[in-house]
Structures are given as structure tokens and as C-alpha cells.
C-alpha positions in Angstrom: -22.9 52.6 8.6 -22.3 49.3 10.3 -22.2 48.2 13.9 -18.7 46.4 14.2 -18.7 46.0 18.0 -21.0 45.7 21.0 -20.5 45.7 24.7 -23.4 44.8 26.9 -23.1 46.1 30.6 -25.2 44.5 33.3 -27.2 42.6 30.6 -28.1 45.7 28.8 -28.5 43.9 25.2 -30.2 40.9 26.9 -32.8 43.2 28.4 -33.3 44.6 24.8 -33.7 41.3 23.1 -36.1 40.1 25.8 -38.2 43.1 26.4 -37.9 45.3 23.4 -36.9 43.2 20.6 -38.8 45.4 17.8 -37.3 48.8 19.3 -33.9 47.0 19.3 -34.3 46.2 15.4 -35.5 49.7 14.9 -32.3 51.3 16.5 -30.0 49.1 14.5 -31.9 49.7 11.3 -31.7 53.4 11.9 -28.1 53.5 12.7 -27.5 51.5 9.3 -29.3 53.6 7.2 -26.8 56.3 7.4 -24.2 56.4 4.5 -21.2 57.9 6.5 -19.4 58.9 3.4 -21.8 61.6 2.7 -20.5 63.3 5.7 -17.0 63.4 5.0 -17.2 67.2 4.6 -14.8 68.5 7.3 -11.6 69.8 6.1 -8.8 69.7 9.0 -6.9 72.8 10.0 -5.0 70.8 12.6 -1.2 70.9 12.3 -0.9 67.2 12.3 -3.2 66.6 9.4 -3.7 69.8 7.6 -6.3 69.7 4.6 -7.5 66.2 5.3 -11.0 65.6 4.8 -12.7 64.2 8.0 -16.1 63.0 9.0 -18.2 65.9 10.3 -19.8 65.4 13.7 -22.2 68.2 13.4 -23.8 66.9 10.1 -23.7 63.1 11.2 -25.7 64.2 14.3 -27.9 66.1 12.3 -28.7 63.2 10.1 -29.3 61.0 13.2 -31.6 63.5 14.9 -33.6 63.5 11.8 -33.9 59.7 11.5 -34.6 59.3 15.2 -37.1 62.0 15.6 -39.0 60.7 12.4 -39.6 57.4 14.6 -41.0 59.0 17.6 -37.8 59.4 19.6 -37.5 62.6 21.5 -35.3 64.5 23.5 -36.0 64.0 27.4 -35.4 66.4 30.2 -34.9 65.2 33.6 -35.5 67.8 36.7 -34.1 67.2 40.0 -32.9 69.2 43.1 -29.6 68.8 44.4 -28.3 67.9 47.8 -24.8 67.1 49.3 -26.8 65.5 52.4 -26.2 61.7 51.7 -28.5 60.6 54.5 -31.6 62.1 52.7 -30.3 61.3 49.1 -32.0 58.1 49.0 -35.4 59.1 49.8 -35.1 62.2 47.7 -34.3 60.6 44.2 -37.6 58.6 44.8 -39.8 61.6 44.9 -41.4 63.4 41.8 -39.6 66.8 41.0 -42.4 69.0 42.6 -42.2 67.3 45.7 -38.3 67.4 46.2 -38.2 71.2 47.2 -40.5 71.0 49.9 -38.9 67.6 51.3 -35.5 69.2 51.2 -36.8 72.3 53.0 -38.4 69.9 55.8 -34.8 68.3 56.3 -33.7 71.8 57.2 -32.1 72.5 53.7 -32.3 76.1 53.0 -32.5 77.3 49.3 -32.4 73.9 47.6 -30.8 73.9 44.1 -32.8 72.9 41.1 -31.0 71.4 38.0 -31.6 69.3 35.1 -30.0 67.0 32.4 -31.3 66.2 29.1 -30.7 63.2 26.7 -31.0 63.1 22.9 -33.5 60.3 22.3 -35.8 58.5 24.4 -38.6 56.1 23.7 -40.3 53.5 25.9 -37.8 54.1 28.6 -34.9 53.3 26.4 -32.3 56.1 25.9 -30.0 56.6 23.1 -27.1 58.8 22.7 -25.3 59.3 19.5 -21.8 60.5 20.7 -19.3 61.9 18.3 -18.0 64.3 20.9 -15.0 64.7 23.1 -13.9 62.3 25.6 -15.3 64.0 28.3 -18.8 64.2 27.0 -18.7 60.2 26.7 -17.6 59.8 30.3 -20.5 62.3 31.4 -22.9 60.2 29.5 -21.9 57.0 30.7 -21.0 57.8 34.4 -23.6 60.6 35.2 -26.3 61.1 32.7 -27.6 57.5 31.9 -27.1 56.8 35.6 -29.3 59.8 36.7 -32.2 59.0 34.2 -32.0 55.2 35.3 -31.9 56.2 39.3 -34.8 58.6 38.5 -37.2 56.0 36.9 -37.1 57.9 33.3 -35.3 55.0 31.7 -34.4 51.3 32.2 -31.4 51.2 29.9 -28.9 53.6 28.3 -27.5 53.1 24.8 -24.3 54.9 23.7 -23.5 54.8 20.0 -19.6 55.5 19.5 -17.2 55.6 16.5 -14.8 52.8 16.5 -11.0 53.6 16.4 -11.2 52.9 12.5 -13.7 55.7 12.1 -12.3 57.9 14.9 -9.0 58.1 12.9 -10.7 60.3 10.2 -12.4 62.6 12.6 -10.8 65.4 14.3 -8.3 64.8 17.3 -10.1 64.2 20.7 -13.0 62.4 19.6 -13.8 59.5 21.9 -14.1 55.9 20.3 -15.7 52.7 21.3 -12.5 50.6 22.3 -11.3 53.3 24.7 -14.7 53.8 26.4 -15.4 50.1 27.1 -11.8 49.8 28.4 -12.7 52.7 30.9 -15.7 50.9 31.9 -13.9 47.4 32.4 -11.4 49.2 34.5 -14.2 50.5 37.0 -15.3 46.7 37.4 -18.2 44.8 36.2 -20.7 46.7 38.3 -19.7 50.2 37.6 -21.7 52.3 36.6 -24.6 50.6 38.3 -27.0 51.2 35.1 -27.7 48.5 32.2 -26.0 49.9 29.0 -25.3 48.9 25.6 -22.3 50.4 23.7 -22.2 50.2 20.2 -19.1 51.0 17.9 -20.0 51.9 14.6 -17.8 52.7 11.4 -18.4 53.2 7.6 
């Protein structure tokens, strides 16, 4: 596959070039190593394109999982406790997970709720999400997941890999695409979400 478009948010790509040049090259090489034509195996059952051969998100994800895992990229899980008390939140997020519950209890919060988020690939505090899913999944990655891992000190940068509109036109309806998601970020303003990101648009 080829990377045809890039969007650097809050100097995400610049951070990679300066601090993780070799790792950035590894990510690019891995993305390009996949031959998308091998995964055009899904036969559409949708009314608008019955019988059309489409790219299979499941098989594409499986191929990328195998490639990244072989290079030492591992799934990461971030655990945390939830509060709706905005006054204690800034201090809470700086604490390790095993101290957060006691901290909340000391602030009078009964029965604190534990939760977690996980991301596909993390290495040297860089997160990579290969996303061939629906619009809602990408919005969650960009505005919730990467931000949560960043504010929790797990990552310094989030990378989102999306199909371009050209590739998305040969996938099931509802799949998010690069141009649309970058537009959504730009509409929120240049500093939102407040986490360095690099969004890559890929196509065959």
C-alpha cells in the first residue's frame, strides 16, 4: 500500500522526525509492505452494490497485526478511575492507577469506578491505530483514546492510519476515510484535540 496523504496535528510528524526517525521509517515501511489487492476478498451484500468485491477490514487488520507484532509493537492497556468531579481531576490523572482509588475516597467519593482503554500498537511511547472501521470508532480514537493515553503519560504521540476516499469507495458503506476525519479535526480548531497526532491516508 502507499501513503498518499498526511496530516500533522500539533507537530506530530515533526516530533517523529526529530525524536524517533528510525521508528517512523519502520512504521512507513510496514504500512507499505502490505499488498492490498490480496485482501479484496469481501463480497458485498449491500443493496447499493450487490456482489461487488471489496477490501476486507478484518483480513487487512490481521495482516497489519502480524507485521507490527513481529517488530515488537504490542497492545497497551491503560487503567484509570473515573470521576465527574472536575476539581480533583487534574491531580487524579497524574497518579498511578494503584493510588487513584484511595485518592478519590479521600476526597469523599464513594465506590470509585475503575475503567480502561486499550490501543492496538505501542512502542517507545508511540501509539499506532490501523483503522478500517466505522466513523464512530475513528472519532473515539482521535478525541478520546489517544488523548487519554497522552494525558496519562503512556504515549507522546498518536498515529491514526486511515483509508483515503479512493480506497474507502471499495469498502463497505460507513467506513471512515482520511479526508473526512481530517476535516472534522480542522473544524474543531487547530488545538483540538490537545494531543500530537499524525494521520496517514493510505490506498492501494
